[in-house]
C-alpha positions as CSV (number, residue, x, y, z in Angstrom):
1,M,25.3,80.0,-168.9
2,R,27.9,82.3,-169.7
3,P,31.4,81.0,-168.3
4,L,32.8,82.8,-165.5
5,A,35.7,85.2,-165.9
6,F,39.0,84.2,-164.6
7,N,38.5,85.8,-161.1
8,A,35.1,84.6,-160.8
9,R,36.2,80.8,-161.8
10,H,39.7,81.4,-159.6
11,D,37.4,82.1,-156.5
12,K,34.9,79.2,-157.0
13,L,38.3,76.9,-157.1
14,I,39.6,78.0,-154.2
15,E,36.2,77.8,-152.5
16,M,36.2,74.0,-153.6
17,S,39.1,73.3,-152.5
18,S,39.4,71.1,-149.7
19,T,42.8,70.2,-148.8
20,P,45.4,73.0,-147.7
21,I,47.8,72.2,-150.0
22,L,45.6,72.3,-152.8
23,R,44.1,75.6,-151.8
24,V,47.9,76.8,-152.0
25,I,48.3,75.5,-155.3
26,V,45.2,77.2,-156.6
27,A,45.7,80.4,-154.9
28,V,49.3,81.2,-156.7
29,L,47.7,80.6,-160.3
30,P,46.8,83.9,-160.8
31,A,50.6,85.0,-160.2
32,L,51.8,82.1,-162.1
33,A,49.3,83.3,-165.4
34,A,50.7,86.6,-165.1
35,F,54.2,85.6,-165.0
36,A,53.9,83.5,-168.2
37,Q,52.4,86.6,-170.2
38,Q,55.4,88.5,-169.3
39,P,57.7,89.0,-172.6
40,G,60.9,87.2,-172.5
41,P,64.5,88.5,-173.9
42,A,64.9,88.2,-177.9
43,L,66.1,85.1,-178.9
44,M,68.0,84.4,-182.6
45,I,69.3,81.2,-183.7
46,D,72.2,81.3,-186.3
47,A,72.1,77.7,-187.9
48,G,75.1,78.4,-189.4
49,A,77.2,79.1,-186.4
50,N,79.9,76.9,-184.8
51,L,79.7,74.2,-187.3
52,H,82.0,70.9,-187.2
53,P,81.9,67.5,-188.9
54,I,80.6,64.6,-187.0
55,S,81.0,61.2,-187.1
56,P,78.8,59.6,-190.3
57,D,78.1,56.7,-188.7
58,I,75.4,58.2,-186.7
59,Y,73.0,57.7,-189.6
60,G,72.2,53.9,-189.1
61,I,69.4,51.8,-188.9
62,N,68.4,48.3,-187.3
63,F,69.3,45.2,-189.6
64,Y,68.8,45.7,-193.1
65,W,67.1,47.4,-195.9
66,D,65.6,44.0,-197.8
67,V,66.4,44.2,-201.2
68,G,65.2,40.8,-202.1
69,K,66.7,37.9,-203.8
70,S,68.8,37.3,-206.7
71,N,65.6,36.2,-208.4
72,D,63.2,38.8,-207.2
73,P,61.5,41.1,-209.6
74,R,61.9,44.0,-207.5
75,L,65.3,43.6,-207.1
76,A,66.3,46.7,-209.1
77,A,63.9,49.1,-207.5
78,N,65.1,47.9,-204.1
79,L,68.5,48.4,-204.4
80,A,67.5,52.1,-205.5
81,A,65.5,52.3,-202.5
82,A,68.4,51.2,-200.4
83,A,70.9,53.7,-202.0
84,D,68.5,56.6,-201.3
85,V,67.8,55.7,-197.4
86,R,72.0,56.1,-197.3
87,A,71.9,54.4,-193.8
88,T,75.9,54.5,-193.3
89,L,76.2,51.5,-190.7
90,R,73.3,48.5,-190.2
91,R,73.5,47.1,-187.0
92,W,72.5,43.3,-186.7
93,G,71.0,43.2,-182.8
94,G,68.5,43.2,-180.3
95,N,67.0,40.6,-177.8
96,N,67.7,37.4,-179.6
97,T,71.0,37.7,-180.9
98,S,71.9,37.6,-177.0
99,T,71.5,33.7,-177.6
100,Y,72.5,33.6,-181.4
101,H,74.4,30.3,-182.0
102,W,76.3,30.9,-185.6
103,K,77.0,27.3,-186.1
104,F,73.1,26.5,-185.8
105,D,71.8,29.7,-186.8
106,V,69.1,29.4,-184.2
107,S,68.5,31.8,-181.3
108,N,66.7,31.5,-178.2
109,I,63.3,34.1,-178.6
110,D,63.3,34.5,-175.4
111,A,60.3,36.6,-173.5
112,D,59.5,37.9,-177.0
113,W,57.9,34.6,-178.0
114,F,58.0,31.7,-174.9
115,F,61.6,31.3,-174.7
116,E,61.3,28.6,-177.8
117,V,64.2,27.9,-180.2
118,L,62.4,27.8,-184.0
119,P,64.8,27.2,-186.6
120,D,64.0,28.6,-189.7
121,T,63.3,25.9,-192.3
122,S,63.6,27.2,-195.4
123,I,67.6,27.7,-194.7
124,N,69.1,24.4,-195.8
125,A,71.1,23.1,-192.6
126,S,73.4,21.2,-194.2
127,K,75.4,24.2,-195.7
128,L,75.7,26.1,-192.4
129,P,77.2,28.8,-191.7
130,A,77.1,29.3,-195.4
131,G,73.9,30.8,-195.8
132,S,72.7,31.5,-192.1
133,S,70.7,34.8,-191.1
134,F,73.6,36.6,-190.4
135,N,75.4,35.7,-193.9
136,A,72.2,37.1,-195.3
137,F,72.4,40.3,-193.6
138,A,75.6,40.8,-194.0
139,D,75.4,40.2,-198.2
140,Q,72.4,42.7,-198.1
141,V,74.6,45.5,-196.3
142,R,77.5,44.8,-198.8
143,T,74.7,44.9,-201.2
144,S,72.7,48.3,-200.3
145,G,75.8,50.0,-198.6
146,G,77.0,50.8,-194.8
147,K,79.0,49.4,-192.8
148,I,78.0,46.5,-190.5
149,M,77.9,45.8,-187.0
150,G,77.4,42.6,-185.7
151,T,76.6,41.4,-182.0
152,I,78.7,39.5,-179.9
153,P,76.6,37.3,-177.0
154,V,78.5,37.2,-174.0
155,L,76.2,35.5,-171.5
156,G,77.6,32.0,-171.8
157,W,74.4,29.9,-172.8
158,L,73.1,29.3,-176.2
159,P,70.5,26.8,-177.7
160,K,72.1,23.3,-177.4
161,A,71.1,22.4,-181.2
162,R,69.2,23.1,-184.2
163,A,65.9,21.6,-183.1
164,E,62.6,22.9,-181.8
165,M,62.9,23.4,-178.0
166,C,62.0,25.8,-175.1
167,S,62.9,26.7,-171.7
168,F,59.6,26.1,-170.1
169,N,58.0,23.1,-171.3
170,V,54.7,22.8,-169.9
171,A,54.9,18.7,-169.7
172,K,58.0,19.6,-167.4
173,Y,57.1,22.6,-165.5
174,G,53.2,22.7,-165.9
175,P,50.5,24.9,-166.7
176,Q,51.8,28.2,-167.1
177,C,49.8,31.9,-167.2
178,K,50.5,32.0,-171.3
179,Q,51.4,29.4,-173.7
180,D,51.9,29.5,-177.1
181,P,48.7,29.4,-178.5
182,Y,50.4,27.5,-181.9
183,A,51.4,24.9,-179.5
184,Q,49.6,22.4,-181.9
185,Y,52.4,23.2,-184.2
186,H,55.2,22.2,-182.7
187,P,56.7,19.3,-180.6
188,Y,55.9,21.1,-177.4
189,T,53.3,23.5,-175.6
190,C,56.0,26.2,-174.7
191,G,55.2,28.7,-171.6
192,N,56.0,32.0,-170.3
193,G,57.5,30.9,-167.5
194,V,54.8,32.3,-165.0
195,T,52.8,29.9,-162.7
196,Y,49.3,29.9,-163.8
197,V,46.8,31.4,-161.2
198,A,42.8,32.1,-162.0
199,A,44.4,36.2,-163.1
200,C,46.0,34.7,-165.9
201,G,42.7,33.9,-167.7
202,D,42.6,31.5,-170.9
203,P,46.5,30.5,-171.2
204,S,46.1,30.6,-174.7
205,V,44.7,34.0,-175.4
206,L,47.4,36.6,-175.7
207,D,45.2,39.3,-173.8
208,G,47.7,40.3,-171.3
209,K,46.1,39.2,-168.0
210,G,48.1,37.9,-165.3
211,P,48.8,38.5,-161.6
212,S,49.9,41.4,-160.2
213,K,52.9,39.9,-158.3
214,P,53.9,36.7,-160.6
215,S,55.6,33.4,-159.6
216,Y,58.4,33.0,-162.0
217,I,59.3,29.1,-162.2
218,Q,62.9,28.4,-161.8
219,N,63.9,26.5,-164.9
220,D,67.1,24.3,-166.0
221,P,68.9,26.2,-168.5
222,A,70.4,23.1,-170.0
223,D,66.5,21.9,-171.0
224,A,67.2,24.3,-174.6
225,Y,70.8,25.4,-173.7
226,A,74.2,24.6,-173.5
227,Q,77.1,26.6,-172.5
228,F,79.8,28.0,-174.1
229,N,82.6,30.2,-173.9
230,E,84.4,33.5,-176.1
231,S,86.2,30.8,-178.2
232,L,83.2,30.0,-179.9
233,Q,82.9,33.7,-181.2
234,A,86.5,34.1,-181.9
235,E,85.9,31.3,-184.4
236,W,83.1,32.8,-185.6
237,I,85.0,36.3,-186.4
238,R,87.7,34.2,-188.2
239,Y,84.9,32.3,-190.3
240,L,83.6,35.8,-191.3
241,V,86.9,37.4,-191.6
242,S,87.6,34.4,-194.3
243,R,84.6,35.5,-195.9
244,Y,84.4,38.9,-195.8
245,G,87.6,40.3,-195.2
246,K,88.7,41.8,-192.0
247,A,86.8,45.2,-190.7
248,T,88.9,47.4,-192.5
249,Q,88.7,45.4,-195.7
250,G,84.9,45.4,-195.4
251,G,84.2,42.9,-193.1
252,V,82.2,43.4,-189.8
253,T,83.4,46.8,-188.7
254,F,81.9,46.7,-185.0
255,W,81.0,44.1,-182.5
256,A,78.5,45.3,-180.1
257,L,79.1,43.4,-176.7
258,D,75.4,41.7,-176.2
259,N,72.5,43.9,-175.9
260,E,70.7,45.6,-172.9
261,P,71.8,44.3,-169.9
262,I,69.5,46.0,-168.1
263,W,66.9,43.8,-169.2
264,W,68.5,40.3,-168.9
265,D,67.1,39.0,-165.6
266,N,63.5,39.6,-167.5
267,T,64.2,39.0,-171.2
268,H,66.5,36.2,-170.7
269,R,65.5,35.0,-166.9
270,D,65.8,31.2,-168.2
271,I,69.2,32.1,-168.3
272,H,70.0,35.2,-166.0
273,P,67.4,35.4,-163.7
274,D,69.4,37.8,-161.5
275,P,70.0,41.4,-161.9
276,Y,73.4,42.4,-163.8
277,S,76.0,44.4,-161.6
278,Y,78.7,46.8,-163.3
279,D,81.2,44.1,-162.3
280,E,79.7,41.0,-164.2
281,V,79.3,43.3,-167.3
282,L,82.7,44.4,-166.9
283,S,83.9,41.0,-166.5
284,L,82.1,39.6,-169.4
285,D,82.7,42.2,-171.7
286,I,86.5,42.4,-171.1
287,K,86.7,38.3,-171.8
288,Y,84.7,38.8,-175.3
289,A,86.2,42.1,-176.6
290,E,89.8,40.5,-176.0
291,A,88.6,37.3,-177.9
292,V,87.4,39.6,-180.8
293,K,90.4,41.6,-180.9
294,R,92.6,38.4,-181.4
295,A,90.6,36.9,-184.1
296,D,90.4,40.6,-186.0
297,P,92.7,43.1,-184.7
298,T,91.0,45.7,-187.2
299,A,87.6,45.6,-185.8
300,L,86.0,47.7,-183.4
301,V,84.4,46.5,-179.9
302,A,81.5,48.5,-178.3
303,G,79.6,47.7,-175.2
304,P,78.0,47.4,-173.0
305,V,74.9,47.8,-174.9
306,G,72.6,50.2,-172.8
307,D,69.2,51.1,-173.2
308,N,68.6,54.1,-170.9
309,W,70.5,56.7,-169.2
310,A,69.5,55.0,-165.8
311,S,72.0,52.3,-166.5
312,L,74.5,55.3,-166.4
313,F,74.4,56.2,-163.1
314,L,73.2,52.6,-161.3
315,S,73.8,49.2,-162.6
316,K,70.0,47.1,-161.5
317,K,71.8,44.9,-158.6
318,H,72.9,48.5,-157.2
319,R,69.2,50.0,-158.1
320,F,67.3,47.4,-156.7
321,S,69.3,47.3,-153.4
322,S,69.3,51.3,-153.1
323,R,65.6,51.3,-152.4
324,R,66.3,49.7,-149.4
325,R,69.5,51.2,-148.6
326,T,70.5,54.5,-149.9
327,S,73.2,55.6,-147.8
328,S,76.0,58.0,-149.2
329,R,77.8,54.9,-148.8
330,A,76.0,52.4,-151.1
331,R,75.5,55.2,-153.8
332,A,79.6,55.7,-153.7
333,A,79.8,52.4,-154.0
334,A,77.5,51.9,-156.8
335,I,79.1,55.2,-158.9
336,T,82.7,53.5,-158.0
337,G,81.6,50.7,-160.0
338,R,80.8,52.4,-162.6
339,I,83.9,55.0,-163.1
340,R,86.4,51.4,-162.5
341,W,85.3,50.9,-166.1
342,T,88.4,52.9,-167.4
343,A,91.4,51.1,-165.1
344,T,91.2,47.5,-166.3
345,P,94.1,45.7,-168.2
346,T,92.9,46.3,-171.7
347,A,92.4,49.7,-173.2
348,A,89.3,51.2,-173.1
349,W,87.4,53.7,-175.7
350,L,84.4,55.6,-175.5
351,F,83.7,55.5,-179.4
352,C,81.4,59.1,-179.5
353,R,78.9,58.9,-181.9
354,G,78.3,62.8,-183.0
355,T,81.0,64.1,-180.9
356,S,84.8,63.7,-180.5
357,R,84.9,64.6,-177.2
358,R,87.5,62.8,-174.9
359,C,87.5,63.2,-171.2
360,A,89.6,60.9,-169.0
361,V,93.4,59.1,-169.4
362,T,94.6,56.5,-167.2
363,S,98.3,56.4,-167.0
364,N,98.7,53.5,-169.2
365,R,95.2,53.3,-170.9
366,T,92.7,55.7,-172.8
367,A,89.1,56.1,-172.3
368,Y,86.9,58.6,-174.0
369,A,83.5,59.6,-172.2
370,C,80.7,61.7,-174.4
371,S,76.8,61.5,-174.5
372,T,75.3,60.7,-177.4
373,I,71.9,60.6,-179.4
374,W,72.0,56.3,-179.2
375,T,74.0,55.3,-176.2
376,I,77.2,55.3,-174.4
377,T,79.2,53.1,-175.8
378,L,82.6,51.7,-174.7
379,I,85.4,50.5,-177.2
380,W,87.7,47.9,-175.9
381,L,90.9,47.7,-177.8
382,R,94.0,45.4,-176.9
383,P,96.8,47.2,-176.0
384,T,99.5,47.9,-178.9
385,S,102.7,47.0,-178.8
386,R,103.7,49.2,-176.0
387,L,101.5,50.3,-173.3
388,L,99.5,53.6,-173.8
389,R,101.4,56.2,-171.7
390,R,100.3,59.6,-170.7
391,E,102.3,61.4,-173.9
392,T,101.2,58.7,-175.9
393,P,98.9,60.5,-178.7
394,I,95.6,58.0,-179.7
395,P,96.9,55.9,-182.1
396,K,95.8,56.7,-186.0
397,P,94.0,53.6,-187.2
398,F,90.9,54.0,-184.6
399,G,90.1,57.3,-186.5
400,C,91.6,59.7,-184.2
401,D,93.7,62.5,-185.1
402,R,97.0,62.6,-183.3
403,R,96.8,66.3,-182.4
404,A,93.0,65.4,-180.5
405,C,94.7,64.7,-176.7
406,S,97.4,67.3,-175.5
407,G,98.0,69.1,-171.8
408,I,97.4,65.7,-169.7
409,Q,97.2,66.6,-165.7
410,P,96.8,64.9,-162.9
411,T,93.5,65.3,-161.2
412,S,91.7,64.4,-157.8
413,S,88.3,64.6,-158.7
414,P,86.0,63.3,-155.9
415,A,84.2,61.9,-158.4
416,I,87.0,59.4,-159.3
417,I,87.1,56.5,-156.8
418,G,89.9,54.0,-156.5
419,S,91.9,55.0,-159.5
420,R,94.5,57.3,-160.8
421,M,92.7,59.3,-163.5
422,W,94.4,61.6,-166.2
423,R,92.4,64.6,-167.5
424,I,93.1,65.9,-171.2
425,T,92.4,68.8,-172.8
426,A,91.1,67.6,-176.0
427,R,90.3,69.6,-179.6
428,P,87.3,68.5,-181.2
429,L,88.0,66.1,-184.4
430,R,87.6,67.0,-187.8
431,R,86.3,64.5,-190.4
432,A,86.0,64.2,-193.8
């Protein structure tokens, strides 16, 4: 049978359409097809126009190129390959680093694997922190090249010992939807923190089965964690400075403040069961950023480490509440919470990956804002010997051109609520 011509097919579609909306859509198809066939304007792209230098730090990778140990016969080839990758920055981060205890060299593996703490038995624990997984990472980076970016946990709960344990022990919390299929090799049977129902099927088979509305177990964080504050992280940085030098001496250049707050109530629901708010993240980030800067004033501190654009407009707490209450006042409150990040006692900077645009300056501190390929990254810096004032140029140690800021003017933008902000005219930053 010959296929129908377009007009015939179109008439047939209209005849078959059972709803008015579908009939309208089908009826306009010929017009849309005709419009699509119209020739558009001639376009030309000049790839050599408007070129400007960008930050080399955008060419980074997560973790490191594993070149192997000193006795590895492939070491020379791996070193050559690592050099060929030419990664300018190597990030030690991700879900598990939110609970990394540097003295024990362990993390809770969180929702990635049954909220377990599983120490690496190949490491000589008696020599820790020497020989830790982070030190191995840093050593590899210094061998294969690139700046180091570490991650500072900010949630305040870290594994309480270098021992096997978990947050949802089946012996304490009962059968769970999915359980570690290798439990026979561990002292405990650990589950995923979801109460077992028939829809889960075999709990030892990781087949993705589960209820449409899971019932989450409320655990006691003290089962597998103890509370620690920013002083432990400052002690870690001082130790790393003693081993590798300050950030400007080849040590850890960047410190990221934790990882993806938008997933804390899921990935780390054993210690953070509630959705995050901007106020919470701001408070934690300031506290830990200041601790970092006290330990190494030359380090750059980045955060929050977001994972998508949605977190730039509403915190997860506000996002859930706005589903029930979408008034303009509620949305304004959420937006205000984000904007007030620039109105803090600590100088706030945005480290712009791939660009050097500056957008806002407060009366006694400076903030950048920029879109990036990876994320929008705040850099919190303790004030210099004198407060940053309106006419104070951006300090040179932070890699900024002193001519970058000019034409500072007050602004009454309706988007800036509750803070007196300043607009600056910035010229692009040129770097070698």
